[in-house]
C-alpha positions in Angstrom: -206.6 -147.6 0.0 -204.8 -144.5 0.4 -201.1 -144.3 1.3 -199.8 -143.7 5.0 -199.2 -140.1 4.4 -202.7 -139.6 2.8 -206.3 -139.4 4.3 -208.4 -142.4 3.6 -210.6 -140.2 1.2 -207.5 -139.4 -0.8 -206.1 -136.0 -1.6 -208.4 -133.0 -0.8 -209.7 -131.4 -3.7 -207.7 -128.3 -4.6 -204.5 -129.4 -3.0 -201.3 -129.4 -5.0 -200.7 -132.6 -7.0 -198.3 -135.3 -6.1 -199.3 -135.4 -2.5 -197.1 -132.5 -1.6 -198.4 -129.7 0.7 -197.6 -126.0 0.6 -195.1 -126.1 3.6 -193.0 -129.0 2.0 -190.5 -126.4 0.7 -189.7 -125.0 4.0 -186.6 -126.4 5.5 -186.0 -126.4 9.4 -182.2 -126.9 9.4 -180.2 -127.1 12.7 -179.3 -123.3 12.6 -182.9 -122.3 12.4 -183.8 -124.5 15.2 -181.0 -123.1 17.3 -182.1 -119.7 16.5 -185.6 -120.1 17.8 -186.5 -117.9 20.8 -188.8 -120.5 22.1 -188.1 -124.1 22.8 -190.7 -126.7 23.9 -190.1 -128.7 27.0 -190.1 -132.4 27.0 -193.1 -134.5 28.2 -191.1 -135.5 31.2 -190.0 -131.8 32.1 -193.7 -130.8 31.8 -195.1 -133.6 34.2 -192.2 -133.1 36.8 -192.1 -129.3 37.1 -195.7 -128.4 35.7 -193.8 -126.0 33.6 -195.5 -124.4 30.6 -195.1 -126.1 27.3 -192.3 -123.8 26.2 -189.7 -121.9 27.5 -187.7 -118.7 26.5 -184.1 -119.4 25.3 -181.3 -116.9 26.1 -180.5 -114.6 23.0 -177.5 -115.9 21.1 -174.2 -114.0 21.5 -173.6 -112.1 18.2 -170.3 -110.2 19.6 -166.8 -110.5 18.1 -165.2 -114.1 18.8 -162.1 -114.4 20.9 -159.6 -114.7 17.9 -161.2 -111.4 16.3 -160.8 -109.7 19.6 -157.0 -110.6 20.0 -156.4 -109.7 16.4 -158.0 -106.1 16.9 -155.9 -105.8 20.2 -152.7 -106.6 18.2 -153.4 -104.2 15.4 -154.1 -101.4 18.0 -150.9 -102.1 19.9 -148.8 -102.0 16.5 -150.5 -98.9 15.5 -149.5 -97.3 18.9 -146.0 -98.5 18.8 -145.7 -97.0 15.3 -146.8 -93.7 16.5 -144.4 -93.8 19.5 -141.5 -94.6 17.3 -142.3 -91.8 14.8 -142.3 -89.4 17.8 -139.4 -90.9 19.9 -137.2 -93.0 17.7 -134.2 -94.8 19.3 -131.5 -93.4 17.0 -129.7 -90.5 18.3 -129.5 -87.5 15.8 -125.8 -87.1 14.8 -124.2 -84.0 16.5 -123.3 -81.3 14.0 -119.6 -81.5 13.1 -117.2 -78.9 14.1 -115.5 -77.0 11.6 -112.0 -78.5 10.5 -109.0 -77.5 12.6 -106.2 -76.0 10.4 -102.7 -77.9 10.3 -100.2 -76.1 12.2 -96.7 -77.0 10.8 -93.2 -76.2 11.6 -90.2 -77.5 9.4 -86.7 -77.0 10.9 -83.8 -77.5 8.8 -80.5 -78.9 10.4 -77.3 -77.8 8.9 -74.4 -80.1 9.2 -71.3 -79.0 11.2 -68.9 -80.6 8.9 -68.7 -82.0 5.4 -71.6 -84.6 4.6 -70.1 -88.0 4.8 -70.8 -90.4 1.8 -69.9 -93.9 0.2 -71.0 -95.8 -2.8 -72.6 -98.4 -0.5 -75.8 -97.5 1.1 -75.6 -100.5 3.4 -72.3 -99.5 4.7 -73.6 -96.1 5.7 -76.6 -97.6 7.3 -74.6 -100.0 9.4 -72.4 -97.2 10.7 -75.0 -94.8 11.5 -77.6 -94.6 14.5 -80.3 -96.2 12.1 -78.4 -99.4 11.9 -81.3 -101.2 13.7 -84.1 -99.3 12.0 -86.5 -101.5 10.1 -87.4 -100.9 6.4 -90.4 -99.4 4.9 -93.9 -100.0 6.5 -92.2 -102.6 9.0 -90.9 -99.6 11.0 -94.4 -98.4 11.6 -95.9 -101.1 13.7 -99.3 -100.7 15.1 -99.2 -100.8 19.0 -101.6 -103.1 21.0 -104.9 -101.3 21.1 -107.4 -101.1 24.0 -110.9 -99.6 23.9 -111.5 -96.3 25.6 -114.5 -95.0 27.5 -116.3 -94.0 24.3 -114.7 -95.9 21.5 -114.5 -99.5 20.9 -111.5 -101.7 20.2 -112.3 -101.7 16.4 -112.6 -98.0 16.3 -109.3 -97.5 18.1 -107.7 -99.8 15.6 -109.3 -97.8 12.6 -107.7 -94.8 14.0 -104.3 -96.4 14.4 -104.4 -98.0 10.9 -105.5 -94.7 9.2 -102.6 -92.9 10.9 -100.2 -95.5 10.0 -101.5 -95.3 6.1 -100.9 -91.6 6.0 -97.4 -91.9 7.5 -96.5 -94.7 4.8 -98.0 -92.8 2.0 -96.6 -89.4 2.8 -93.1 -90.4 4.0 -92.4 -93.7 2.3 -94.0 -93.6 -1.1 -91.1 -93.2 -3.8 -93.6 -91.4 -6.1 -94.5 -88.8 -3.2 -90.8 -88.7 -2.1 -89.6 -87.6 -5.6 -92.0 -84.8 -6.1 -94.7 -86.8 -7.9 -98.4 -87.4 -7.3 -99.8 -86.5 -4.0 -103.5 -87.6 -4.4 -102.7 -90.8 -2.3 -102.0 -88.5 0.7 -104.8 -86.2 0.1 -107.6 -88.8 0.0 -106.7 -89.8 3.7 -107.4 -86.2 4.8 -110.8 -84.9 6.4 -112.7 -83.0 3.7 -112.6 -80.1 5.9 -108.8 -79.7 5.3 -108.5 -80.2 1.6 -108.8 -76.5 0.8 -105.7 -76.0 3.0 -104.0 -78.9 1.5 -104.6 -77.7 -2.1 -103.5 -74.1 -1.2 -100.4 -75.4 0.2 -99.4 -76.9 -3.1 -100.8 -74.3 -5.4 -99.2 -71.4 -3.4 -96.5 -72.7 -1.0 -96.0 -70.0 1.8 -93.7 -70.2 5.0 -96.5 -69.1 7.2 -96.8 -72.3 9.4 -100.0 -73.3 7.4 -99.3 -73.8 3.6 -95.9 -75.6 3.4 -96.1 -78.7 1.4 -93.1 -80.2 3.5 -95.6 -80.1 6.5 -98.0 -82.3 4.9 -95.6 -84.8 3.4 -91.8 -85.4 2.5 -90.6 -84.6 -0.7 -87.1 -83.8 -2.1 -86.4 -81.4 -4.9 -86.1 -83.8 -8.0 -83.4 -81.5 -9.6 -81.2 -81.8 -6.4 -81.4 -85.6 -5.4 -82.9 -88.9 -5.9 -83.4 -92.2 -3.9 -80.3 -94.3 -4.0 -82.7 -97.0 -2.2 -86.4 -97.3 -2.3 -86.6 -98.8 1.0 -86.5 -96.2 3.7 -85.2 -97.0 7.3 -87.9 -96.1 10.0 -88.2 -96.1 13.8 -90.8 -94.6 16.0 -94.2 -95.1 17.9 -97.9 -94.6 17.5 -100.1 -93.8 20.5 -103.8 -93.4 20.7 -105.9 -91.8 23.3 -109.4 -90.3 23.8 -109.3 -86.5 23.6 -113.0 -86.3 24.5 -116.1 -88.4 24.3 -116.6 -87.7 20.5 -112.7 -87.5 19.5 -109.9 -90.0 19.3 -106.4 -88.7 19.0 -103.3 -90.4 17.7 -99.7 -89.1 18.2 -96.9 -90.4 15.9 -93.2 -89.8 16.4 -91.0 -91.4 13.9 -87.5 -90.8 12.6 -86.8 -91.7 8.8 -83.5 -92.2 7.3 -83.1 -91.9 3.4 -80.2 -92.9 1.1 -79.7 -90.2 -1.5 -77.4 -89.6 -4.3 -77.3 -86.5 -6.7 -80.0 -86.4 -9.4 -78.7 -88.2 -12.5 -75.8 -89.6 -10.8 -74.4 -93.0 -11.7 -74.8 -96.1 -9.4 -71.2 -95.9 -8.3 -71.4 -92.3 -7.2 -71.4 -91.5 -3.5 -74.4 -91.7 -1.5 -75.2 -90.0 1.7 -78.0 -90.4 4.4 -80.7 -87.9 5.0 -82.4 -87.9 8.4 -85.8 -86.6 9.2 -87.6 -86.7 12.5 -91.4 -86.2 12.3 -94.1 -85.7 15.0 -97.6 -85.8 13.7 -100.8 -85.3 15.7 -104.1 -86.8 14.2 -107.6 -86.3 15.3 -110.6 -88.6 14.3 -114.4 -88.2 14.9 -116.7 -91.0 14.3 -117.4 -89.9 10.7 -113.5 -89.9 10.1 -113.4 -93.3 11.4 -116.2 -94.6 9.2 -114.5 -93.1 6.2 -111.1 -94.0 7.0 -110.0 -90.3 7.0 -107.9 -88.1 9.5 -107.7 -84.5 10.5 -103.8 -83.7 10.9 -103.6 -81.0 13.5 -99.9 -80.8 14.3 -96.9 -81.5 12.2 -93.3 -80.9 13.5 -90.4 -81.8 11.4 -86.6 -81.6 12.0 -84.6 -82.6 8.8 -80.9 -82.4 7.6 -78.5 -82.2 6.3 -80.0 -79.1 4.9 -78.7 -75.5 4.5 -80.5 -72.9 6.7 -80.0 -70.5 3.6 -82.2 -72.7 1.5 -86.0 -72.5 1.5 -87.4 -75.8 2.5 -91.2 -74.7 2.3 -92.1 -76.6 -1.1 -89.1 -79.1 -1.3 -86.4 -80.4 1.0 -83.1 -79.6 -0.9 -80.7 -81.8 0.8 -76.8 -81.5 1.2 -75.3 -84.4 -0.3 -72.0 -86.3 0.1 -68.9 -84.0 0.3 -71.1 -80.8 0.6 -71.0 -78.3 3.5 -73.4 -75.8 4.8 -72.9 -72.1 4.3 -74.2 -71.4 7.6 -75.7 -73.3 10.6 -77.9 -72.9 13.6 -77.2 -71.5 17.0 -76.8 -75.0 18.5 -76.3 -78.6 17.7 -79.6 -80.7 17.2 -79.9 -84.4 17.2 -82.9 -85.7 15.3 -82.5 -89.0 17.0 -83.1 -87.7 20.5 -86.5 -87.4 21.9 -86.5 -83.7 22.7 -88.1 -81.0 20.5 -86.1 -78.3 19.0 -87.4 -74.6 19.1 -85.0 -72.8 16.8 -86.0 -72.0 13.3 -82.8 -73.6 12.1 -80.4 -75.9 13.9 -77.1 -77.8 13.6 -77.0 -81.4 12.6 -74.7 -83.0 15.3 -71.9 -84.9 14.2 -73.1 -88.1 16.0 -76.1 -88.2 13.9 -74.1 -88.6 10.7 -72.6 -92.2 9.7 -68.9 -92.7 10.4 -67.1 -93.3 7.0 
């Protein structure tokens, strides 16, 4: 008797062996069934609605999925943003820097009215002079309380004041500079536009108000005098203000008092005081602030005791204890006063000297 899957009379002649028909290799999986355009109604549906045996199924949607559509949209937005940023980037192009303003300098020697007082004890001289309450060294150049301006932040104002202080300390308090030595420590603080003027001043000193080394820094003729004390007494002020939207301006006004003795003198030889009033004006653009550099645009110096007959362009040649000036200026000038002298040479008032 044949099996349940075969006809009673057995497998027809010519049919494939093993009871397999020619359609056994065709597999109707779930995806194939879903893709069929025609679908057969159930028996109940056909009886109830008298509908045809089959119905047409709606075509499958073969468009992009929601995730793919979102991805394409994000790529398009990113691409458009990149193009926009390339055309209109948010960073402002730095304005072209203006040519460096040359330093204008004035050095006024102050000749003593009488013999220069002196003693072997520098502390005694300081105690009996107007510099008795001055602080020593960089402590005499304190930074003021700083506030931001309309176009510059607190940190930028502090940077300008700090750079100005560094310049003052290096150019008027450094013993190496004061004794006619290396000046590179001062040079590196200047805006690059001023370096040519600075170098010309030391290579070819000229009393033209532009190229005097003593307009850039304080230095004594090493063949004439030497420091009796390395610490210099100082008092003065620093002030910062906005010159315009792109420039900060710092004004410095300090009085320095140096204890000097003749070059090569013994420690017990007489010491005298040398007083120098110095007003400086610095300007900073944002590039200067970033690089810790300054543009020195005004240098106004009154110094004595000096002889008006001596050239103070390259070095200061002070009159020392017991010396007198050969000639003086038209009127007495006090370097401790806040007024500005206008003469090319002045007289150092007696009250500015220590009482010995």
